[in-house]
C-alpha positions in Angstrom: 5.2 12.0 36.9 2.0 10.0 36.1 1.2 12.4 33.3 4.7 12.2 31.8 4.3 8.4 31.8 1.1 8.6 29.9 2.4 11.1 27.4 5.5 9.0 26.8 3.5 5.9 26.2 1.1 7.7 23.9 3.8 9.2 21.8 5.7 5.8 21.6 2.5 3.9 20.5 1.7 6.5 17.9 5.2 6.4 16.3 5.3 2.5 16.5 2.1 2.1 14.4 2.8 4.7 11.7 3.6 3.0 8.4 4.2 3.9 4.8 1.7 2.5 2.3 2.2 2.5 -1.3 1.5 0.8 -4.8 4.7 -0.5 -6.3 4.3 -0.9 -10.1 6.4 -3.5 -12.0 7.0 -1.0 -14.7 7.4 2.8 -14.5 6.9 3.5 -18.2 3.9 1.7 -19.8 1.9 2.2 -23.2 -1.6 3.8 -23.2 -4.3 1.2 -22.2 -1.8 -1.4 -21.2 -2.3 -3.0 -17.8 0.4 -2.2 -15.3 0.9 -5.0 -12.4 1.4 -3.7 -9.1 1.9 -4.8 -5.5 0.9 -3.1 -2.1 3.7 -2.5 0.3 3.7 -1.3 3.9 6.8 -0.4 6.1 9.5 2.1 5.9 13.3 1.7 4.5 14.6 -1.9 5.2 11.6 -2.7 7.4 9.2 -2.9 4.2 7.1 -5.8 3.3 4.2 -6.7 0.9 0.9 -6.0 2.5 -0.6 -9.3 3.7 -4.0 -8.2 4.7 -7.0 -9.7 2.9 -7.9 -8.0 -0.4 -11.4 -7.2 0.9 -9.8 -4.7 3.5 -9.3 -2.3 0.4 -12.3 -0.2 0.4 -11.5 1.8 -2.6 -9.0 1.7 -5.5 -9.7 4.1 -8.4 -8.1 4.6 -11.9 -8.5 8.2 -12.7 -7.5 9.7 -16.1 -8.8 12.2 -18.8 -11.9 10.0 -19.5 -12.9 10.1 -15.7 -12.5 7.6 -12.9 -13.4 3.9 -12.6 -13.3 1.3 -9.7 -10.5 -1.2 -10.2 -10.8 -3.2 -7.0 -11.9 -6.3 -9.0 -8.5 -6.3 -10.4 -6.7 -7.0 -7.1 -5.1 -10.3 -6.4 -3.9 -11.9 -3.1 -0.3 -11.5 -2.4 1.9 -14.1 -3.9 0.1 -13.7 -7.4 1.9 -13.4 -10.6 1.6 -9.7 -10.5 4.1 -9.3 -7.6 7.0 -7.1 -8.0 9.8 -6.4 -5.7 10.6 -2.8 -5.0 14.2 -1.8 -5.9 
């Protein structure tokens, strides 16, 4: 009985902490070399929200293309900036 309770608690805790995490672009079609504002979202379905953690929690954000990769963390702005885009 005790083992069943521990397993049920562990499985519930794991499921409760799982979240989708994605970058939501404002525009899905952009010209070459044109900045594309994006927001960071977490959640799932109707329970989604803009990510509100401090920007310094992002440890890597890289743009990759034919010319290679470059770090673009410096382009991040806190939630509520002009680059916010509501997902559809």
